[in-house]
Steps between C-alpha positions, in 0.01 A plus 500: 500500500333819608128537431539879469704671229604866506651728237583870538539711186697821453195719561434365846217263402518175695310206349408235756381175341304222669681200353361189670324364191480147642274627780324759282664772709299399805565696818716237665709587803804498275353730235356742756831507686711561190254756366496687830881508506511632142247772581683597820816543294313703237351737756840553661693555175509866390583388145158334469234748389222272372428132563321278245358173632436233236506124441645214304264242356127504436403588859578830671413358842277209603454620856589301811713189468229250589748215537669692783178615660334158490806337658477720808320402819161660573553835664872467442564853376770552761703219346511664159790715383467867592446596136187284493377596848511869412368541145437868572878535482463410133165644387516809719857596420427650158286782638762568767788510253611846381566354155246433225418139411366388163342160445572342162250215516593262220299200616203376698443657840284340768448498877805650673629611162205738489642663811831560327326647194287732713789605725703643211483874439428428134412158355475414132404151384501305177138470395521122468577467872221372723429634847299367791440491874488121501552445873143386575548211256757347736317582821666825606441872440698789346564632849836680510492617139159660560691781674664607173228385259179637653603869484534460122179310434141612460306327782271310263797370300688402816202313642444298182869428445573394859191281535480338157870416475495507120778605267453798272690676220765764562270754336247439779774542762576840344131597485464409867797721592722219625762579235553804279488347154478180297675509164586251223806295594707656221433846647574412863866601498425828326226594746718412799789697352276805455393482864861463613609798291227712660618398846862579419387849395390572856736613772587213737404703806180616335403143418566393859288789628221413257499144631469634856197702391340194345563293812411751771249760381202264446505404870526854637221734619463784250638777723799288599561411135506865393737589783739214430499538121552876529811445710624230264444724197697785659781259588514367145496843335789607724706191423799468269321261264212741440732798457701312241186375327329838486816673375538238226138548401531878480822469300334245270753226564465150648509465878816344649335163562410471129864468397479119481163493321521466120347803329425653840232760439420818687196401707166675498466737794346335805238640732 
């Protein structure tokens, strides 16, 4: 049986479910491989507009599959499957994707699972979920996931969480900036649905461009950033999507991409 489940609804929302409950959705070679294939397909499918990543069972993701890692020979990274040798292909792919990703975290989230939570564009967790950078407790460090986690964390919080290795409530993960919100379990689906509806209200090209801004502008010198964003803005305003969106706004009707969104509303004017 597959350890990844996918379901695409009529609005273009693809739900990808981590479904290896027996291993607490650990990042085994099999799970990482199947997940990567599902995400490749999602990014390539024009029918997919938003991707929701969630879990079956009480654990969202328990991090690395320690049974696989401990069975390897010292220094034997080259003998591991490519999906394990190159975790950046998993954690780094979300920022590179033109499509928005929402984390629906319906279970505990530790170690490598923290990387998945942080890598999402928007992450919402059930407040009874526990989080933690527990790597030091088994003699390793949160190395690769630090690339996606540290930009979201206040330095003092990151230092304490990485070094102490303790678990903490979802509300603390939200306060620290690792995720966007922690809500009661019975409100999780509603909060995720609200985020998805907001994303569907944006033009697909505009969302992709916004993700490029988020990924590229922070690393640019100021003058270069203004030059590049000015050119991008002019390109977007001259594009078919913007023309259709602005005309719909002025005529007080939903934009073309809102046709599949229930009760699609005329958006507030952007800046």
